[in-house]
N, C-alpha and C positions, 0 to 999 in steps of 0.2 A: 372352699378353699382353692388357691392355684397350684397348675399342675406344677410348675419348674420346667427342667429340661426336659425335651422328648430325646427318646433312645438316637432317632436319626442325627443327632447335635452333638452326642457324647464321642469325644476325641481322646486319645490315652495320654495321659498326663495331666488330666484337669480332675478338679474336685467336682463332685457330681451331686446336686440336690435336687429332688424329684419325689414325684407321686407316681406310682406304678403299680401293676395289678399282678400277683403271685399267679405266671403259669402253671408252675411246678417248684417242689422241693423234695430233696433228698438227703438223708444223714449219710455222709460217708467217711471213711477214714484215710488217715495219710498211710505211709509205708510204717512209719512210729507208730499208729496204732491210737493217733489222734482224732477227734473228730472234728468235722468242719459241716458245714450246710453247703450244696450246691442247689442254687435256685436261678430258674430262669423268669426275668421281668419282661412285662409287655406292656407297652402303647400301641398307639393307632399306626405308628412309624414303624413299630417292628419287635424283635424280641431281642434280647442280652440275657448272657450269664454272669451272675453274679456269684462270689463266694462270702461266706461269712466264718470266721477264724477263732473268734473271742467270745465267750460266756455262751457257746452255742447250743448247749441245753436249756439255757432258762429260754433263750430267745425264741426256738423251735416249738416253745409252749404258747406263745403270744401270738401266732399268725398260722396262717393254713391256705392251702389252694386256692383262688380266685379271690384272695383278701385285697385289699387294696393298703399299701404301705407306702411310709413316707423314709427317704433312705438317704443315708449320706455316704460317699463312698467315693474310693478315688479309683481313675480311669487307667487299667493298664494295658499293655500289650502282651497275649499269652496266643503264642502258636499262631502268629500271624491274625488274631481276631483282638477285639476289644473285650476285657473281661474286667467286672467290677469288684474292688476289694471291700466290702462293704463294712463301715465302722460303725453306724449306727441305724437301726430301723425301729420303727413304732407301726404299729397295725392304726388305720385310719376307719372310722365307722361309720362317715358322715353318707347318709343314703341320698342324698342329691345328687350325687356326683354325675355330672354328665358322661354316658356310656359311648359318646361320640370321642373322647379324650382317650380311649382305650382299647377300643375296635376300629377298624378301618371306617370311612365314613363316603357316602358317594360324593364326587366332584362338583356334580351340576347343585345349581341354586334348588332346593326343595321347595321353595315359594314359588319359582316360577312352575317347577314342574307339577306341582298343588294345583294352582291357576288353570293349567292345560288339561289338566285331567278333568276339572270340572267345565272346561269350555268341550268337552268330549259328550258329558251328562247333558249339557244345554243342547248340544245339538242333534239328541236323540227324539224324533219324531213321534215314537212310541209314547203314549200316556204313561203306560202301564210300567215300560220299562225306565221311564224318565223320573216317575214319582218314585218307583222303588230306589234305583239307585242315589235321588237326592237323599232321600231317608236315611239309606245305609251310609253314605260318605259325610251326611251331616251329623250323626251320634260322634257324641265329643268323643267318647274312650275310642272308639273305630277309627275316626279320623287321625288322631294324635296316634296310636300305636302303626297306623297304615305309614306315617310320614316315617316312622324310626326305623319298622322292621326291616330285618333281612329277607331277601328271597330264598336263602339257601345256607346251608352250613360250610358249606366248601364247594360245590360244584360251580354254582352260578349267581352273580349279585349277593356274596356273602358279605354283606358290610351295612352299616346303619343307613338306611334310605334306599336299599336295592330293591326292598318290594314296590316302593313307588314307581322308581326308574323303571324295574322289567314291567310293572304294569303297562306305563303309559308307552313304553315303544313298542307292545304289542299292540296295542289300542291304534298306535301309529300304523303299524304292519296292516291291522286289521281294515283301516280306512282306504289306505292305499289299495289294498287286494280288490277291495269292493268298488272301485274306481275301473278294475281292468275286467272285473267278474260280475258283470251288471245283476245277472240272477241270483245273486247273494242278498240276503236278508241283511242289510248294513246295521239294523236298530240292534237284530239281534247278535252279531256277530262282535259288534264294538262293546255292545253290554255285557256279553260273555268273558269277551278280553280284561275288562274292567274289573270284574269280579272272580275270573277264575282262580284265583290266588287266594282269596280274601283269607281265607282260613288259615294261611300262615302268621297271621297276628297273634294265634294263639297256638302255633305249632312249633316257635321259637322262644327262648330265653337269649338274651342279649341284653342286659343290663349290665353285668360286666363279663368281660372274656372266660372262657371261649363261649362263641355261639354255641347252643346244643339245644335239644330238644326237649321241651316240658314233657310232664306226665301225660297229659291229654293228647299233646301232639305225636307223641310215639304209640299213644295206644290207638287214636282214632286216625290221624292223619290230617291234612288239611284238605282236601277234597271235600271228604266228610263234614269236617267243621265248618268247610264254605257255604255248602246246601243247609247245613242248619241255620246259618246267619240268614240266608236266603229266605228260608220256612219262617224265623222269627219276625222279619221285618214284612213279609207278606202278609202273615197274620195279624199284624199291628195294622197296618193299613188297610184290612178289609177286604185285599185282592184274591180273588177266587184262585186257591192254590192248583186246583184242576184244570185251571186255563192253559188252553196250548201255549201260549208264550212261555208261560212260566217252568212249565214241563219242558219245554227246549231249552230254556235257559238254564235250569238246571241240569240238562241232559250233557251240556257246554261243559260244564263244571268237572262233572263226575267223569267224561270223558277225555277229558282234555290233556291227559299222559298218555294216550293213543294206545297204550296196548295194557292188557292185564298184569303182564310181568314188571310193569314198570308202574301198576299203581292205579291201574285207571279199571272201577268197579265194572263200566259198562266200556264196548267200543263205540267209536265215533260213529252215528249211525244216519247222522245228515250231512249237507253239504258245508254248513257252517261249522260244524263241531270237527271236520276233517279239517279245515283251513283254521280253526283254532290251536289243533294240537299240532299243524307244521308250524304257523310262526312263533308260537310258543318256544319249540323246541328252537328252532333258527334263534331267535333273538337269547337264549340260554345258551347257546353253541359259542354264538359270536362273545358273547360277555365273557365265558370261559378261556378261549383262545386269545382273546384281549389281552386278557391279565397273562396269559404265558409269553406274551412280547415282551414282558417287563425283564424275563430272565433271559435275554437274547441279547448279547451283545453283536450288534449288525445282523445282516441275512442271514439265516441260518436254521439251522434243524432244531427242534425242540428235545430236550429228554424225552425216553418213552413214554406213551401218555396210556398207563393200562387200561383206565375205565373208556377208552375208545381202540385199545388193540393197537397203536398205531404211533408212528412220528409225525410231525408237522413241520411243514418248512413255512417261516413267518418271517414277516418283517420285524426288525428292533424297534425299540422306541428312537434311536437314534436316525433311522430312516425316515420316520416319520414325516417330517417338517420336508424332506425333499422328495418323500412321496406325493405329498399334496400338491408342490410345486411343479410337478410333473403332470399331475391330474389338469391343475389349472391352465395350465401351459397348453394340455391335450385338449381342452374343452374349449380354448381358443381357438386352434387350429378347427376344430370340428364344427365351431362357429361359422368360420369363413370358408372351410372349404368342404362342408357336410360330414356324414359319420363313416367314413372311412376309417379312420384311424381311433384306435384306444388305447390307454394305458396297460401295460402288461406287466405281470410280476416279475416276468425276467429280465433283469437288467442289459439293456441294450439289445433287447429283442424287438422282434416287429412282427406284426399281427400278418399270419400268414390268410 
């Protein structure tokens, strides 16, 4: 079934026909006591308010929250926003709808990400880790879910393909850190990066909006689910579960949140576990801050971020091209004159 129009394309004064997901619905009354339905529609481009004024009680019985619906409506302007006057609504029972039509999707090419992830597996010298990772990511159910799953509900990489993107970013960081700190076991750290969040394929429900926790995800969490996956494939391959390599790999998975109050059953106790905690946190926070930039018009302050207990001063999206141009010019200068100059956050600023 075709999607039809996306929310980002809807403008006042147009007739709307399309497939959407119901985020919420509520039966309300006008001042005269007449009932009407207030609903919120979502797709991957955003959300939009809609109202149903006719045959309200009958229509209310045929659909619910998180259902897919096909609607016909008139787009109107109401209080400086677009609102839909819905004239026709029917539920859609198609189970094969692409969740990527209704949830945000990773911007990168997932096939390229998947290919790069497998190149990291091939680059692992330890036969134990390489065999284990090959077997895990060769599994059809796991590989399919791993390409689709989000890495979070709201905090970071909360979109289709987010888990794959986040995992690969952490693997890249792990590889880079090992080039600087030669005492680290690269095979262990990269392997830990690749499986640290694998339990999220079972932790989240994402077949339709909103992204939410599954029952098993809420009851056990992805850390426990991840070690369960490792145990299953270790047993399948006949690898000694008590070997130092497997114990170390499971320790990285169990400790990667860094602190018990953040969900780590144990604290990081080896160098590679300390590094994994830090680079995982780094990628998560930068992804979160990157999404905040979309709400900034020009360089400036974000709204107060309660999760972090602070405001952030960030570059807005319209400044990105200019920033990249500045960095390229600075790079040219450094190449010609040495590393004395560097790009600065403060416009017009100089390096002290």
